[in-house]
C-alpha positions as a Markdown table, in Angstrom:
| # | Residue | x | y | z |
|---|---|---|---|---|
| 1 | Met | 8.9 | -5.6 | 1.1 |
| 2 | Pro | 5.7 | -3.3 | 2.1 |
| 3 | Pro | 3.1 | -2.9 | -0.8 |
| 4 | Thr | 2.2 | 0.6 | -1.8 |
| 5 | Asp | -1.1 | 2.3 | -2.7 |
| 6 | Phe | -2.5 | -1.2 | -2.0 |
| 7 | Lys | -6.2 | -1.4 | -2.1 |
| 8 | Leu | -8.4 | -4.7 | -2.8 |
| 9 | Glu | -10.0 | -4.0 | -5.9 |
| 10 | Val | -9.5 | -6.6 | -9.0 |
| 11 | Gly | -7.8 | -4.2 | -11.3 |
| 12 | His | -6.3 | -2.7 | -8.9 |
| 13 | Arg | -2.7 | -1.5 | -9.2 |
| 14 | Phe | 0.5 | -1.3 | -6.6 |
| 15 | Gln | 3.8 | -1.8 | -6.2 |
| 16 | Phe | 6.0 | -3.2 | -3.7 |
| 17 | His | 9.6 | -1.4 | -3.2 |
| 18 | Thr | 12.9 | -3.4 | -2.0 |
| 19 | Glu | 16.6 | -2.4 | -2.3 |
| 20 | Pro | 17.9 | -1.8 | -6.1 |
| 21 | Arg | 20.6 | -5.0 | -7.1 |
| 22 | Gly | 21.8 | -4.5 | -10.5 |
| 23 | Asn | 19.3 | -5.0 | -13.1 |
| 24 | Phe | 16.4 | -5.2 | -10.6 |
| 25 | Lys | 15.0 | -1.1 | -9.5 |
| 26 | Gly | 13.6 | -2.6 | -6.9 |
| 27 | Val | 10.3 | -1.6 | -7.3 |
| 28 | Val | 7.7 | -5.3 | -8.2 |
| 29 | Asp | 4.6 | -4.0 | -10.1 |
| 30 | Cys | 2.0 | -6.0 | -9.4 |
| 31 | Gln | -2.0 | -5.7 | -10.5 |
| 32 | Phe | -5.2 | -8.0 | -8.0 |
| 33 | Leu | -5.9 | -10.4 | -11.1 |
| 34 | Thr | -8.5 | -12.1 | -8.2 |
| 35 | Ile | -10.0 | -11.5 | -5.2 |
| 36 | Asp | -12.7 | -13.8 | -3.2 |
| 37 | Ala | -12.0 | -13.6 | 0.2 |
| 38 | Pro | -11.1 | -14.8 | 2.9 |
| 39 | Arg | -10.0 | -17.5 | 0.5 |
| 40 | Val | -8.7 | -16.2 | -2.4 |
| 41 | Leu | -6.4 | -13.7 | -3.7 |
| 42 | Met | -3.8 | -13.0 | -7.3 |
| 43 | Tyr | -2.1 | -11.0 | -8.5 |
| 44 | Ser | 0.6 | -10.3 | -11.7 |
| 45 | Trp | 4.3 | -9.4 | -10.4 |
| 46 | Arg | 6.3 | -8.0 | -12.5 |
| 47 | Gly | 9.7 | -6.7 | -10.5 |
| 48 | Gly | 12.5 | -6.1 | -13.4 |
| 49 | Pro | 13.4 | -5.4 | -17.3 |
| 50 | Glu | 13.5 | -9.6 | -17.7 |
| 51 | Cys | 10.1 | -10.4 | -16.8 |
| 52 | Pro | 7.9 | -8.5 | -19.9 |
| 53 | Ala | 5.0 | -6.2 | -19.3 |
| 54 | Asp | 2.4 | -8.6 | -21.2 |
| 55 | His | 3.7 | -11.6 | -19.8 |
| 56 | Pro | 4.4 | -11.3 | -15.6 |
| 57 | Thr | 4.1 | -14.2 | -13.3 |
| 58 | Val | 2.2 | -14.5 | -11.2 |
| 59 | Val | 1.4 | -15.4 | -6.9 |
| 60 | Ser | -1.2 | -16.7 | -5.9 |
| 61 | Trp | -2.8 | -17.2 | -1.7 |
| 62 | Thr | -5.2 | -20.0 | -0.9 |
| 63 | Leu | -6.7 | -20.4 | 2.2 |
| 64 | Thr | -8.3 | -23.8 | 2.9 |
| 65 | Pro | -10.0 | -24.2 | 5.9 |
| 66 | Ile | -9.3 | -27.8 | 7.6 |
| 67 | Glu | -9.7 | -29.0 | 10.3 |
| 68 | Gly | -7.4 | -27.3 | 14.3 |
| 69 | Gly | -6.8 | -24.4 | 11.2 |
| 70 | Thr | -6.1 | -23.4 | 8.2 |
| 71 | Lys | -4.1 | -25.1 | 5.0 |
| 72 | Val | -2.6 | -21.6 | 3.4 |
| 73 | Gln | -0.8 | -22.1 | -0.1 |
| 74 | Phe | 1.2 | -20.1 | -2.1 |
| 75 | Ala | 2.6 | -20.4 | -5.5 |
| 76 | His | 4.2 | -18.6 | -8.0 |
| 77 | Thr | 3.6 | -19.0 | -11.5 |
| 78 | Gly | 4.4 | -18.1 | -14.8 |
| 79 | Phe | 8.3 | -18.6 | -15.4 |
| 80 | Thr | 9.6 | -19.4 | -18.3 |
| 81 | Gly | 13.0 | -20.3 | -20.1 |
| 82 | Leu | 16.5 | -20.7 | -18.2 |
| 83 | Pro | 15.8 | -17.3 | -17.5 |
| 84 | Gly | 12.6 | -17.9 | -15.6 |
| 85 | Phe | 13.6 | -20.7 | -13.9 |
| 86 | Ile | 17.0 | -18.6 | -11.9 |
| 87 | Ile | 14.8 | -16.1 | -11.3 |
| 88 | Gly | 11.1 | -17.9 | -9.5 |
| 89 | Lys | 14.0 | -20.6 | -8.1 |
| 90 | Leu | 17.3 | -19.6 | -7.2 |
| 91 | Ile | 16.7 | -15.6 | -6.5 |
| 92 | Leu | 12.3 | -15.3 | -5.8 |
| 93 | Gly | 12.3 | -18.9 | -3.7 |
| 94 | Pro | 14.5 | -18.3 | -1.6 |
| 95 | Gly | 12.8 | -14.9 | -0.5 |
| 96 | Trp | 9.4 | -16.8 | -0.5 |
| 97 | Ala | 10.8 | -19.8 | 1.9 |
| 98 | Lys | 12.5 | -17.3 | 3.9 |
| 99 | Met | 9.1 | -15.2 | 4.0 |
| 100 | Leu | 6.1 | -18.8 | 4.5 |
| 101 | Arg | 8.3 | -20.0 | 7.3 |
| 102 | Gly | 9.3 | -17.3 | 9.2 |
| 103 | Ser | 7.4 | -14.2 | 8.8 |
| 104 | Leu | 4.5 | -15.5 | 8.0 |
| 105 | Arg | 4.1 | -17.5 | 11.1 |
| 106 | Asp | 6.0 | -15.1 | 13.0 |
| 107 | Ala | 2.8 | -13.0 | 12.0 |
| 108 | Ile | 0.3 | -15.5 | 12.8 |
| 109 | Ala | 1.5 | -16.1 | 16.0 |
| 110 | Arg | 1.4 | -12.8 | 17.1 |
| 111 | Trp | -2.0 | -11.8 | 15.9 |
| 112 | Asn | -3.2 | -14.9 | 17.7 |
| 113 | Asp | -1.1 | -14.0 | 20.7 |
| 114 | Pro | -3.6 | -13.1 | 23.3 |
| 115 | Ala | -0.5 | -10.4 | 24.8 |
| 116 | Tyr | -0.8 | -9.0 | 21.5 |
| 117 | Ala | -3.8 | -8.6 | 21.4 |
| 118 | Ala | -4.3 | -7.2 | 24.5 |
| 119 | Asn | -2.0 | -4.2 | 23.9 |
| 120 | Pro | -3.7 | -1.8 | 21.6 |
| 121 | Thr | -0.3 | 0.7 | 21.2 |
| 122 | Trp | 1.5 | -2.4 | 19.8 |
| 123 | Gly | 1.1 | -2.4 | 16.2 |
| 124 | Pro | 3.0 | -4.3 | 12.8 |
| 125 | Ala | 5.5 | -1.2 | 12.9 |
| 126 | Gln | 6.3 | -1.5 | 16.4 |
| 127 | Cys | 5.6 | -5.1 | 15.5 |
| 128 | Asp | 8.1 | -5.9 | 12.3 |
| 129 | Glu | 11.0 | -3.5 | 14.0 |
| 130 | Pro | 14.3 | -5.8 | 13.0 |
| 131 | Gly | 15.0 | -7.2 | 16.7 |
| 132 | Trp | 11.3 | -7.9 | 18.1 |
| 133 | Arg | 10.6 | -11.1 | 19.4 |
| 134 | Arg | 6.8 | -12.2 | 20.7 |
| 135 | Pro | 6.6 | -12.0 | 24.5 |
| 136 | Ala | 6.4 | -15.4 | 26.6 |
| 137 | Arg | 2.8 | -16.2 | 27.4 |
| 138 | Ser | 2.3 | -16.1 | 31.1 |
C-alpha cells in the first residue's frame, strides 16, 4: 500500500491506498502522532466505516540498537470488542505478518546488498515490481 502526500511531520495527515473490498473503500486515513527519528514512528490508522473518526487505531514502529544490528518492534493497537478482534487479528493481522516476514526483510536485504547500492539505476519502483528478485552475490 503506497502512501500519498507523505511528510514526516507530527500532525501531518496522509493516506494509504489499496484495492477496495466490501465496505472498505481502499483508503486508510493516517496522521503522524510521534516522530523520534530514528527510533520511533507512530501514526493513527482509520481504515473504514467500522473505525470511528474519534477512535482510530495506532500503528507504531520502534527501532532499538542491539549487538550486531537493530531490533524492529511493530504494533497495531487500539482495536476494541468483537469487531476490533475481527479487523485486527483476522483481516489486518495476516497482511502485517506478510509484510513483516517478507516485504520488509526483502527491502532491508536490498538496501544492504552491495550490488543494489552500486547500481544507481535501480530504484524502489523497479525493485518492488512483482517478480523482482535480489541479484545473487558474487
